[in-house]
N, C-alpha and C positions, 0 to 999 in steps of 0.2 A: 504494500500500500504506500502511495506517495503522499507525503504531507508537506504542505507549503511552509516555507520559512516565514518568520514574522514579517520580513521585508516584503515577501511575495504576497502575504496576506494583506498587507497594507496597500500594495499596488492593486490588489483585486478587491479592495473593500467595497467597491460599488457592486460587486458581483454577488448575487445570492440566488439560490434555487427558487423556482416558481412557487408562489404561495399555495397553489393548488396541487402540490406534489403528493398530497395524500399520505398514505402510510409510509411511503419511501422517505418523506421529509422528516418523519419523527422517529425513524429507526435509530437506535443507539449506534455509537461508533463501533462497538464490538459486533453488532449485527452486520454493519456494513463490511467490517473486516472479514467476517465469516463468509459473506457473499462475494468477497473479492473486489468490492467497489469502495472507492473513497467516500467518506462521509459528505453530506450535502455541502457543508461549509468549505470543503476543499475541492469541490468539483467545478469545472469550467462549463458553463451553460452555452448551448449553441442553437442557432436557428439555421435551417437549411433552405436555400432559395433555388428552385429549379430541380425538377425530377425527370430529366430526359436521359442523356447518355452518361455523363460523369456524376450527376447528382446522386443516384443510387449507389454507385461504386464507392464514392468518397464517404457517403453517410454510413455505409455498412462498416467501414473501417473505424470511423469515429465511435460508432455504437459499441465496438469491442474495447474501447479504451476505458479503464476503470475510473479515470478522473475526468471524464467528459459526460455530460448529460444533454442529449438532443431534446429540446423542449418545444420546438415549433417547426413547421414546414410550410412553404409557400410555393404555389404553382398556379398558373392561369387556367389549366385544364382540370376538369373535375375528376376524371379517372386517375391521372397521375398523382394528383394531390391526395386522393383517398388511399392510393397505394403507398404513398410516402408515410402518411399518418399511421396506417395499419402496420407497415414494416417497423416503424419506430415503437409503437405501442406494444406490438407483439414481442419485440425484443425485451422490453422492460417488464412486460406482464402487467401493464396498467393502461389507463386511458388519459394520460397527462399531456400528451403532445397535442398542441393546438394547431388548427389548420387556418391558413390565411390565403386570401385571394390577392390582397394588396401587400406588396413587400414593405411598404412604408409603415403599415400597422405592426408588422413583425419587428421592424427596426426601432419602433417607438418604445418597445418594452425595455425598461431599465434593468430587468433581471436577466437579460440575454447578454452574455459577454462577447461571444464570437459568432460569426456567420460564415457559412460555406456558400459561395455563389457560383452556380453552374448554369448559366443562362446564355442565350445567343449573344454574339459579339456586340450587336447594336445596342444592347442594354447595359453593357459593362460599366460605362462611365457614370451613368445616373445612379445605379445601385451602389457601386463601390464608393462614390463620393458621399452619398447619403449615409452609408454605413460608417465610413471613416469619420465623418463630421459628428456622428453620434458616439464616437470613441469605441466602436466595435472592432475587434481584431478580425482580420479577414483571411480566409483561405479562398483564393479566387482562381478560376480557370484561365488558361491561356487561349489566345493571345490576350495581352493586357486590355486592349480595347480595339474598336473597329478602325480608328484613325490615330495618327500621331498626336494631334492636338488633344484628343480625348485621353490618351495615355499620359501626356504631360499634366493634364488636369488631375488625374488620379494620383500621380506621384506627388504633386504639390499638396493635395488635401491629406493624403496618407501621412506624409512627412510632417505637415503642420500639426496634425493631431497625435503624432507619435504612436501610431498604432503598429501592431505586429502584422506583417503581411507574408503570406506564403503563396507562391504561384504554383499551379498544378504542373510545373515542369519536372515531373517526378523522376526523370532519368538521372538526375543528380543524386538521387538516393539509392542508386544501384551500384554495386561494387565494380562492375566491368567498366562503366562509364567513368567512374572516379579514377580507376587504374589508368585508363587511356589518357585522361586529362593530366594526371600526375606524371606520366611518362613524358608528355610534351612539356609540361611546366618545369620539370627538372632537367631539361636540356638533353635527354637521351637521344632525341632525333636531330640534335643540333639546332640551328636557327630555322624556324619555320618560314618557308618561302611561299607555300601555297596551301590552301585548305579547300576541300571538296565537301559540300553539304548536299547530300542526296535526299530528296523528298518525293512523295507520290505525285502523280499527275492525274488528269481526268477527274472523274466524279465517282462517288460510291453511294449506293442507295441505302444509307443508314436507316432511313425511316421505313423501308420496305414498301414504299408507295408507288414505285415505278411500274410494277406489273399491272396494277389496276389502271394506271394512267394509259399505258400502252394498249391495254385491252379496249379502253374507250376509243383510242385513236385508230384501232384496227378497223373500225367501221367506215373510215374515210376512204375515198378512192385511191389517194396517194398514201402509200404506207410510210409511217413515221416510226422509227425504231429508237429514237433518242430524245430526251427532254430538251436537249440543246437546240433542236430543230423546231421547237414550238415557240412561235412568236406572235405578238398581238396582231389583230386584224386578219387572222386566218381561221378557218373552221377548226383546226386543231386547238388553237387558243380558246376558242369559244367552248369547246368540249372540256378543256382542262379547268376552266373557271367554274366555281360553284359557290353557293352560299356557305359561310362558316357554320360549323356545328352549333346548335342552339346553346350549348353549355360552354362554348369557347369564346372568350372575350378577345376577338381578333383585333379590334381597334386598340386595345391596351397592349396586345402582343406586338403589333407594329410599332407602337410607342413613338419614339422620336424620329423614326425613319419615314421615308416617303410612303404615303398610302398607296397600296397596290391591290388589285383584285385578289381574292382568296383562291389559292391553288394548293391543294393538300400536299402535292409532291414537292413543295418547297417550304414546308413548315417543320414538322417534327424531325429533328436531326438533320434534315436536308436544307435547312436555312443557310447553311454554310456555302451552298453553291449559288447563292444570289448575292451580288455585291450590295444590295440594299440592306442586307442583314448580316452577311458574313464575308469572309475573305478568301474562300476557295482552299485548295490543298496547300497553297503557299503559306497562307496565314494560319491555317490549322496546324501546320507542322513546324514552322520556323521557330516556335517556342520550345521545340524539343531538340532537334538536331542542330539548329542554329545556336541555340542556347549552349549546348555541349561544346560546339566549336569555339564559342567565345570563352567558355570556362577554361578550356585547354590553353588558349592564347593569353589568358589574363586580361581579356578585353571586356570585363563585366560592366565597366562604367565608361566605355568609349565607343567608337563606331567608325564606319567607313567614311572617307572624304569624297569618294567618287563611286557612283553606282550606275550601271548601265544594264538594262534588261530587254530581252525580246521574248515574246510569248505568242501563243495561239489562243484565240478567244472565240467563243460563239458570238452571235449577234448581241449587242449591248442590252437589248430588251428581251432576250430569250428567257425561257422559263428557268433554265440553269445557264448562267452567263459568265461564270468564273473561268479563269485560264485553265486550259487542259494540258498545255505544255509551257514551260518557261525555262529560261536560262538567264541568270543574273550574275554579272561580274562586279565585284566590289574591291576597291583599293583602300587599304588601311595604311595611312602614311606614318612613317616612323616618327616624324616630328610632332605628330598628334598623339599617337598611342604610347610613345616612349619605348617601343620595342626596338631591337637592334637594327631592323631593316623594314622596308615596306613588305606588307603581306597582301597577297591576292587571294580572294575567296570566290569560289564558284558555287552558286546555289542553283540546282537544276531539278526539274521534276517532269515526268511524263515522257522523257526521251530515251531513258536507259543509258544516257551518256556517262553517268557516274552512278556508283552504287548507293543504295539507301544508307543513311548513317552519316557519320562525321569522319573525315580522313585528313590528318595533318601530314604534310610532306615537308621534310626538313633537309638540311645539308648532309645529315648523317643517317637518314632512314625515314621511315614512315610508320604510322599506326592508324588503324581504322577500327571503329566500333559502331555497332548497331544492336538493336534488340535481338537480332538473329545470330550475332556472333561477334568475334574479336579476331583481328589479324594484325600482323606487324612484320616489318622487314627483319626483325630479330625474333626468331621463334622461341627464344628463352622467355621473352616478354609474354608470349601467349600462354606459357605454362604458369606464370606467376598468378597467385591468388590476389596479390597486391604488390605494389612496388616495395622492395626491401628497404628497411629503415636506413641502411647504409647509403642508399642512393636517394632517399626521400628527404631531401633538404627542404623542399617546399611541400608542406603538408596541406592539402585542401580540406575544406570543411567536410566532416564525416556525418552523414545521416543514413540511418539504416531503414527508415520508414518515413515517407514524406509527411503523412498526416500526423504521425507521432512527433516529428520534429516541430511541426507547427504548435502543438499543444505544449511541448517543452518550452518553446520560446515565449508563449503566452505567459508562462509562469516566471521565467527568468528575465523577460523583457530584452533578451538578446536577439539579434537578427536571425531570421531563418536562413536556410540554405539557398532560397530563391526569393529574396525580398523584392519590393516593388520596383526599385530603381534598376535592379538586374533584369527583371521581366521587361521593363521598358527598353533597355538597350539591346536585349536579345532579339527583340522583334523588329527593331528599326531597319535592319537590312531587308526584311521582307516588305515592310511598308514602303520603303523608298524604292525598292526594286519594282514593286507594283506600279508606283507612280511613274517610274521610267518607262515601263512597258506601255502604260496608257498614253503617255505623251509622245513616245517615240524618241526621247532625248536622254542623253546622259545627265544625271543629277549630280550637282556639286553641293555637298552638305557641309555646313559649318558645325562641326561636332560640338564645339564649346557652347555656342549660342542656340543650337538646334533649329536652324533655319536653312531653307534652300536658297542658294545664292543665284542672283541674276536670272530668275525664271518665275515671273509672276503667275503664269498659268499653272505650272507645276506646284507652286506654293499653295494655290487654292485647294489642291487635292490633299493637303495635310489635314484638312478638316472636312466637315460636311454640314449642310444646313439641317437644323432640327425642325421637325414638324410642330406647329403650335398645338397645344400650349407648352410643350416641353422646351426647356432651356438648358443648354450645356453649362455645367458648373464651371 
């Protein structure tokens, strides 16, 4: 059983378990000890927002932590919200978890210490800034936000309120990724000249809605086999559009983004294939392998000065319109990063030009890591469980479980393994690469001041208009 120090208890003095916690709240310390759970006074209370792809997975890990109590859940859809509440209450064997349709009501509760946010990208800025301004510590999914300006806003509000932030870039909490990054950081491959970041391309029907859509379209004379071919003003578009389900608040779901007709195939989990709400495979994955590439280079708080990208896109108004293939070249200048030399990074997806994962290529060797494996120019490195202490002069942050690391940092008030400013910098190459692809021009980025130089049209893409009455924080 973990008991907070007096200092930690003072830091968490505002935190208390929900008043309606029933019998659980009045169990004695010895009873909680026998149950393997911390007493109520020592538990971190949490609300979860979003029950789509990562929401359930993250929540189930938090439910297993003896010093965490999930007390509230929020989702705009009736069935996922009911599933969330049932999952949480079934785990605890009570009915204490409250359901919310409006995330602001959940965040208004003084007895909630932390929130887990796993919602579509276009909602990240509003929810995260509201939570941070209410002093809630945040576990937030990547990418940090839909645009660069939104990310900058989140960073400012999170830092101003001194909250603990953990980004869902959980690969940093896996030993193979840390080993690879430490091999690079300790100079075993020499000076890094080039980095390859391999990401997926195309689209994936996470929501399982494509078959039903294509079945509808099969009635048309001209066969359509891909959502990227469905565009407004066509019979296919007219078949794809429908009224939202009666229990789904579609207007609230679209939120600050441009209002569009309801199409089921770009809502649940497939919102990421529409630039109105997501960022495609590039932005879905840059916070994973791009994040690891930065970690190995020591570039957590810096970025590229030049970015040039090319990509293949469906029609801008297509049902799924995000890039299916992309290749982005980034130049990290030594006078900006403080590294010994300039470093070039290639970010590619959909072409098979480079392997999935992160690969650092140096003057004395190379190392590659992905969820599927690990390889290096020196096969001895492959055999290591970790970099030997004799060679490990630079020791990177060790986390063995990403959600657990967040809770530990909530107690100690020390930074997590992927704090908010790291999440911001990890995704910048993706954001700027997308802007380069959309404008057809090389982007010159002022790393210190975080502005695009000498390109007003490209600079406009650093942000996006918000639909009234929503206002960007």
